C-alpha positions in Angstrom: 11.4 0.9 -27.3 10.1 3.8 -24.4 10.0 6.7 -26.8 8.2 4.8 -29.7 5.5 3.7 -26.7 5.2 6.9 -25.5 4.9 8.1 -28.6 2.4 5.2 -29.8 -0.2 5.9 -27.0 -0.2 9.7 -27.8 -1.4 8.5 -31.5 -4.1 6.3 -30.6 -5.0 8.7 -27.7 -6.0 11.4 -30.0 -9.2 13.1 -29.0 -9.9 10.9 -26.7 -10.7 12.8 -23.5 -9.8 11.6 -20.2 -9.1 7.8 -21.7 -5.0 8.1 -21.9 -4.2 6.2 -19.1 -7.1 3.9 -20.0 -5.9 3.0 -23.2 -1.9 3.1 -22.4 -3.1 0.2 -19.7 -5.0 -1.5 -22.8 -2.1 -1.5 -24.6 0.3 -3.0 -22.2 -2.4 -5.9 -21.6 -2.3 -6.6 -25.3 1.2 -6.3 -25.4 1.7 -8.8 -22.8 -1.2 -11.4 -24.0 -3.2 -10.1 -21.4 -7.0 -10.1 -21.3 -8.7 -6.6 -21.1 -12.0 -5.8 -19.8 -14.2 -2.1 -19.8 -16.4 -1.4 -17.5 -18.9 1.5 -17.6 -22.2 3.0 -18.3 -23.2 3.1 -22.5 -21.7 5.7 -24.6 -18.3 6.1 -22.8 -16.4 5.3 -25.6 -15.4 1.8 -24.5 -15.8 0.0 -28.1 -13.9 3.2 -29.2 -11.1 2.7 -27.2 -10.8 -1.2 -28.2 -10.6 -0.1 -32.1 -7.8 2.5 -31.0 -6.2 -0.1 -29.4 -6.5 -2.6 -32.2 -4.5 0.5 -34.5 -1.2 -0.2 -32.4 -0.7 -3.9 -33.6 -0.4 -5.3 -36.9 -3.5 -6.8 -37.3 -4.3 -9.4 -39.9 -8.0 -10.3 -39.0 -9.9 -8.3 -36.6 -13.4 -9.4 -34.9 -15.9 -7.7 -33.0 -19.2 -8.1 -31.5 -22.1 -6.3 -29.9 -23.4 -9.6 -27.9 -26.7 -10.4 -26.7 -29.3 -12.7 -24.7 -30.4 -14.1 -28.5 -26.7 -13.9 -29.9 -26.0 -17.4 -31.5 -22.3 -19.4 -31.6 -23.0 -19.4 -35.5 -23.0 -15.3 -34.8 -19.2 -15.7 -33.4 -17.8 -19.1 -34.2 -18.9 -18.7 -37.6 -21.8 -20.8 -39.3 -21.8 -24.4 -40.1 -20.7 -25.8 -43.3 -23.9 -27.4 -45.3 -21.6 -29.4 -47.3 -19.8 -30.8 -44.5 -23.2 -31.3 -42.9 -24.3 -33.3 -46.2 -21.2 -35.6 -45.3 -22.1 -35.8 -41.7 -19.7 -33.8 -40.4 -20.3 -31.0 -38.0 -18.0 -28.4 -38.9 -18.1 -24.8 -38.6 -17.2 -22.2 -41.4 -14.4 -20.4 -39.0 -12.8 -17.2 -42.0 -13.3 -14.2 -40.7 -15.2 -15.1 -37.2 -13.4 -15.2 -33.8 -11.6 -18.3 -33.7 -9.3 -16.9 -37.2 -8.7 -13.3 -35.4 -5.5 -12.2 -34.0 -7.7 -8.9 -32.5 -11.1 -9.6 -31.0 -13.6 -7.0 -29.1 -16.8 -8.4 -27.2 -19.0 -5.6 -26.1 -21.8 -6.8 -23.4 -19.8 -10.3 -23.4 -21.7 -10.9 -19.7 -24.9 -11.0 -22.0 -24.1 -14.4 -23.9 -25.5 -17.4 -23.4 -23.7 -20.0 -21.2 -23.8 -22.0 -24.8 -21.2 -19.3 -26.2 -19.0 -18.5 -22.8 -18.3 -22.3 -22.2 -17.0 -22.6 -25.7 -15.2 -18.7 -25.0 -13.5 -19.8 -21.8 -11.7 -22.9 -24.0 -10.5 -20.5 -26.4 -9.7 -17.8 -24.6 -8.1 -20.0 -21.6 -6.3 -22.4 -24.0 -6.3 -20.7 -27.6 -7.7 -23.5 -29.5 -11.4 -24.5 -31.1 -12.9 -27.4 -31.3 -14.1 -27.1 -34.5 -15.7 -30.8 -35.5 -13.3 -33.9 -35.3 -10.4 -31.0 -35.5 -8.9 -29.1 -32.6 -8.3 -25.5 -34.5 -5.6 -23.6 -33.2 -6.6 -19.8 -32.5 -3.9 -16.9 -33.7 -5.3 -14.9 -31.2 -3.0 -12.4 -29.7 -5.1 -9.7 -27.9 -8.8 -10.2 -26.2 -11.0 -6.6 -25.1 -13.7 -7.5 -23.8 -16.5 -4.6 -22.3 -19.9 -4.4 -20.4 -21.5 -2.4 -18.2 -22.2 -4.7 -15.5 -20.6 -7.6 -13.6 -21.1 -10.9 -13.7 -22.7 -11.2 -9.7 -20.9 -14.3 -8.5 -21.8 -17.9 -8.2 -23.6 -17.4 -11.5 -21.5 -19.8 -13.5 -18.9 -17.3 -14.9 -16.3 -16.8 -12.5 -13.5 -19.3 -14.0 -14.4 -16.7 -16.9 -13.8 -13.4 -15.6 -10.9 -14.2 -13.7 -9.5 -14.6 -16.9 -9.5 -11.0 -17.9 -6.1 -9.6 -15.3 -6.7 -6.0 -16.2 -10.0 -4.4 -15.0 -10.9 -0.5 -16.0 -13.7 1.3 -15.3 -14.5 4.0 -17.9 -16.5 6.8 -16.1 -18.5 9.4 -18.1 -15.7 12.6 -18.9 -15.4 14.8 -15.6 -13.1 18.0 -16.4 -15.1 20.9 -17.0 -12.6 21.7 -20.0 -12.6 18.0 -21.5 -16.2 18.1 -21.5 -16.2 21.6 -23.3 -13.9 20.5 -25.9 -15.8 17.2 -26.4 -18.8 19.6 -26.9 -16.6 21.3 -30.1 -15.3 18.6 -32.0 -16.1 16.1 -34.3 -16.7 12.5 -33.2 -13.2 10.7 -32.3 -11.9 8.5 -35.4 -12.3 4.7 -35.0 -8.8 4.4 -37.2 -6.7 7.6 -36.5 -3.4 7.4 -38.3 -0.4 5.9 -37.0 2.9 5.4 -38.5 3.6 1.9 -39.7 7.0 2.1 -37.9 5.5 2.6 -34.9 3.1 0.0 -34.9 3.5 -3.4 -32.7 4.4 -6.3 -35.2 3.6 -9.8 -34.7 7.1 -11.3 -34.6 7.9 -8.2 -32.1 5.0 -8.9 -30.0 6.1 -12.5 -29.7 9.8 -11.9 -29.1 9.1 -9.2 -26.4 6.7 -11.8 -24.4 9.5 -14.0 -24.3 11.6 -11.5 -23.1 8.7 -10.1 -20.6 9.5 -13.2 -18.4 13.1 -12.1 -17.6 12.4 -9.1 -15.9 13.1 -9.6 -12.2 10.6 -9.1 -9.3 13.2 -7.6 -6.4 12.8 -8.6 -3.1 11.4 -5.6 -2.1 8.8 -5.6 -5.4 8.1 -9.2 -3.8 7.3 -8.0 -0.1 4.8 -5.7 -1.8 3.1 -8.8 -3.3 3.0 -10.2 -0.4 1.6 -7.3 2.3 -1.2 -6.7 -0.5 -2.0 -10.2 -0.6 -2.4 -10.5 3.3 -4.3 -7.3 3.2 -7.0 -8.2 0.9 -7.0 -11.6 2.6 -7.5 -10.5 6.0 -7.9 -6.7 6.9 -11.7 -6.5 5.8 -13.6 -9.2 7.9 -16.6 -8.3 6.4 -15.9 -7.8 3.0 -12.7 -10.7 1.6 -11.3 -10.0 -2.4 -10.7 -12.7 -3.5 -7.7 -13.5 -6.1 -7.0 -16.7 -7.7 -3.2 -17.9 -7.5 -3.5 -17.6 -11.7 -4.5 -13.7 -11.6 -1.3 -13.3 -9.0 1.1 -14.9 -11.5 -0.1 -13.2 -14.5 -0.4 -10.0 -12.9 3.1 -10.5 -11.8 3.6 -11.0 -15.7 1.4 -7.7 -16.4 4.2 -5.5 -14.1 6.7 -7.6 -15.6 5.7 -5.8 -19.1 5.2 -2.6 -18.0 9.0 -2.7 -16.7 9.8 -4.4 -20.1 8.1 -1.4 -21.8 10.2 1.0 -19.9 13.1 -0.5 -20.9 14.3 -1.5 -17.4 15.4 -5.3 -16.4 13.5 -4.9 -12.9 10.3 -3.9 -11.9 10.2 -1.3 -9.7 7.3 0.0 -7.2 5.8 2.4 -9.2 5.3 0.0 -11.5 2.8 -1.9 -9.0 0.3 1.0 -8.7 -0.9 -1.3 -12.0 -2.3 -3.9 -9.6 -4.8 -1.5 -8.6 -6.7 -2.2 -11.7 -6.1 -5.9 -11.6 -7.1 -7.1 -8.0 -10.7 -5.8 -7.9 -13.9 -8.2 -9.0 -16.8 -5.8 -7.7 -17.3 -2.3 -8.1 -17.5 -2.1 -3.8 -14.0 -3.9 -4.3 -12.4 -0.7 -6.1 -11.5 1.8 -2.8 -10.2 -1.1 -0.6 -7.7 -2.3 -3.2 -6.4 0.8 -3.9 -6.5 1.4 0.1 -4.3 -1.8 0.2 -2.4 -1.4 -3.1 -1.2 2.4 -2.3 -0.3 1.6 1.7 1.6 -1.1 0.9 3.7 0.3 -1.6 4.2 3.4 0.6 4.5 1.6 4.1 6.5 -1.9 3.1 7.9 -1.1 -0.4 9.8 2.1 0.7 10.5 0.9 4.0 11.9 -2.5 2.5 15.7 -3.6 4.6 15.3 0.0 6.4 16.2 -0.1 9.9 15.0 2.5 10.7 12.4 1.0 13.4 14.8 -0.5 15.0 17.2 2.1 14.7 14.7 4.3 16.5 13.7 2.2 19.3 17.1 1.8 20.5 17.9 5.7 20.0 15.0 6.0 22.5 16.3 3.5 24.8 19.5 5.1 24.9 17.9 8.7 25.1 16.1 7.3 28.4 19.5 6.2 29.8 21.1 9.7 28.8 17.9 11.5 30.9 18.5 9.2 33.9 22.2 9.9 33.4 21.8 13.6 33.2 18.7 14.1 35.0 16.3 12.7 38.4 13.6 10.9 36.5 11.6 10.9 40.3 11.1 12.8 42.9 14.2 12.1 45.4 12.5 12.9 48.7 15.0 14.2 51.9 15.2 11.1 54.7 15.8 11.3 58.1 17.8 7.9 59.7 15.9 7.4 63.0 16.1 4.2 65.2 17.4 2.2 62.1 14.2 3.3 60.1 13.9 5.8 57.0 11.7 8.7 57.7 10.2 12.0 55.7 9.9 15.1 57.2 6.7 17.1 57.0 5.6 20.2 58.9 1.9 20.3 59.6 -0.9 23.0 61.0 -3.5 21.0 61.5 -4.4 23.0 64.8 -3.2 25.4 67.0 -1.9 22.7 68.8 0.4 21.8 66.2 0.9 24.7 64.7 4.5 24.5 62.4 4.9 20.8 64.5 7.4 18.9 62.6 6.5 15.1 61.8 8.4 12.2 60.7 6.7 9.7 58.1 8.2 6.4 57.4 9.5 6.1 54.2 8.0 2.6 53.8 4.7 3.8 54.3 4.8 6.1 50.9 2.0 5.0 48.5 0.4 2.9 50.8 -3.1 2.5 52.4 -3.0 1.7 56.1 -3.3 3.9 58.7 -0.4 4.9 60.8 1.4 7.4 63.3 4.0 10.0 62.5 6.9 9.9 65.0 8.7 13.1 66.9 12.9 13.3 65.9 13.7 11.0 68.7 11.3 8.4 67.4 8.5 8.6 69.8 4.9 7.7 68.2 2.7 10.9 67.6 -0.7 9.7 68.9 -2.8 12.3 68.6 -2.5 12.6 64.6 -3.3 9.4 62.3 -1.8 9.9 58.9 -2.0 7.5 55.6 -1.2 7.9 52.6 -3.8 6.9 50.6 -1.7 4.9 48.0 -0.4 8.2 46.7 2.8 10.3 48.2 0.8 13.3 49.4 0.0 12.5 53.3 -3.5 12.6 54.9 -3.3 13.6 58.6 -6.6 13.3 60.4 -6.9 14.1 64.5 -5.7 16.6 66.6 -7.9 18.5 69.3 -10.4 19.3 67.1 -10.7 16.2 64.8 -9.9 18.2 61.4 -8.1 16.8 58.5 -4.9 17.9 56.1 -2.6 17.0 54.1 1.1 17.7 53.7 4.0 16.6 51.3 7.5 15.5 52.6 10.0 17.8 52.3 11.9 16.9 48.6 15.3 17.3 47.8 15.5 16.9 44.1 12.2 17.2 42.1 11.8 15.3 39.2 13.2 16.5 36.2 16.0 18.6 37.5 19.7 18.3 36.6 21.9 16.4 38.5 25.0 18.1 40.0 27.4 15.6 38.5 27.9 12.8 36.1 30.7 10.6 36.3 33.0 11.2 33.1 33.4 7.7 32.3 29.0 7.7 32.0 29.3 10.9 29.9 32.4 9.0 27.3 30.2 5.5 27.2 26.6 7.6 26.2 29.2 9.4 23.7 30.4 5.8 22.3 27.4 4.8 22.1 25.8 7.9 20.5 28.4 8.0 17.6 27.6 4.0 17.0 24.1 4.7 16.7 24.7 7.8 14.1 26.7 5.7 12.2 24.4 3.2 12.0 21.8 5.7 11.0 24.0 6.9 8.5 25.0 4.0 6.9 21.1 3.0 6.9 20.5 6.1 4.6 23.3 6.1 1.8 21.5 2.4 1.5 18.3 3.6 1.1 19.3 7.2 -0.9 21.3 4.7 -3.5 17.8 2.4 -3.7 15.8 5.9 -4.0 17.8 7.4 -6.1 18.1 4.2 -9.1 14.0 4.5 -8.8 13.9 8.4 -8.9 15.6 8.0 -12.6 12.9 5.8 -13.6 10.2 6.7 -12.2 7.9 7.8 -15.3 5.4 5.7 -16.7 3.0 5.7 -19.5 1.3 2.9 -17.5 1.2 5.1 -14.4 -0.5 8.1 -13.3 1.0 11.4 -12.7 -0.9 11.6 -9.0 0.1 8.2 -8.5 4.1 8.7 -9.3 3.9 11.8 -6.8 2.8 9.7 -4.3 5.7 8.0 -4.5 8.2 10.6 -4.4 6.7 12.0 -1.3 6.8 8.6 0.4 10.6 8.6 -0.6 11.1 12.1 1.0 8.4 11.2 4.0 11.3 8.0 4.6 13.9 9.8 4.0 13.0 13.2 6.8 12.0 10.4 9.2 16.0 9.3 9.2 16.9 13.1 9.0 14.5 13.8 12.7 16.3 10.7 13.9 20.1 11.7 13.6 19.0 15.5 14.9 17.9 14.0 17.8 21.1 12.0 18.5 23.1 15.5 17.9 20.4 17.1 20.4 21.1 14.3 22.7 25.2 14.9 21.7 24.9 18.2 23.4 23.5 17.1 25.8 25.9 14.8 27.2 29.1 17.3 26.5 27.1 20.1 28.5 
């Protein structure tokens, strides 16, 4: 099936420059029974895209109409039967009109009158058409619409707009090579040659749509949905992107359809890039939606069930413990016990009367802002000099015979960061054991993550996801594994430290 879909997309995309991805997504929506809205300036091949998509399906009745503000219901739903009217019945002749179509394209849909749009809402939502006293079942399988404008909020069009799950912008051709090719070729045909064996048949469509429901949404995919919903609801205080519960449900079905057409029984992270084309309402939403989807996939999706954050915190705590055991984490001062109190030794050269004078500063005064007197080695106060640490570890001396000022630093026995002379063997053994346990946890997590990535990497290729998105996902996978590698290298470094 996957090869068939690839070939089918290639066939209907022939000479459609920079429209291949739009056509692929529109085909996906058509296969899933989800409505598509194409937004773009006039002349960007929106109508042609719809006709090409119709060529991919077995279509019994194709209906296309360019709407305007003067369009009447008769032009869309069929003229009123004169014969029935004579019999006092208001019945439309729907043959060859929208109620009888199985594939429809409505161009400039938002220009239609309220009478048309209200009837269209019921038809699109329930696939029924009230024709006189009869409820007529509508065989519509695929609906596409287009416009060069987007309905403004609170204009009575929100309900209908909400039914268009896939929303694609169709910009003018951007790349010079494609533009030159466009200039030199004939206008693209509306109906390219498509092998009948490739076309999606009606019986296949019904069967596939039932099977698409059976595709699973694994836990890490559901976590990404949760994250995207949270980001759209709360991340942008001045600009919220509203997505109805109904649309969320149908978006989930659309990504299930993508997995199914790729011959998978589960949705993968790469399928979720499709959400970028389903969640925006206005053009200004697009960059916000793109960012929310990409970040959720790369951050929440790839990191799902990963213990890396917790293990990193555990490693950092263990590293601090190791450093505390092997290095002095603070300056250690030489202290002296004088008259039952601890003192720090310092030397002053405040003036020639105090040249190379040894002072003893009370340890408890360090870090305070109170004045005090130093003592000599016998514990007698030296009242000629006023001392103050000023909230620091450097002491300011004031006084002497000339009222001078000087700063002194107490003698440091072991400076911060220097290696401890000895560490107990039992401490080393305990730290090495903790490191080994941490490495085992990291390795087990890596194996589990690698296995999930391996499964997803084998099926990353999808006609519904752009190459740039796939590359972004691959890079994210690689970066996630590299982060594990860095933590394991850190463990090896710490182990070497413990053994040295």
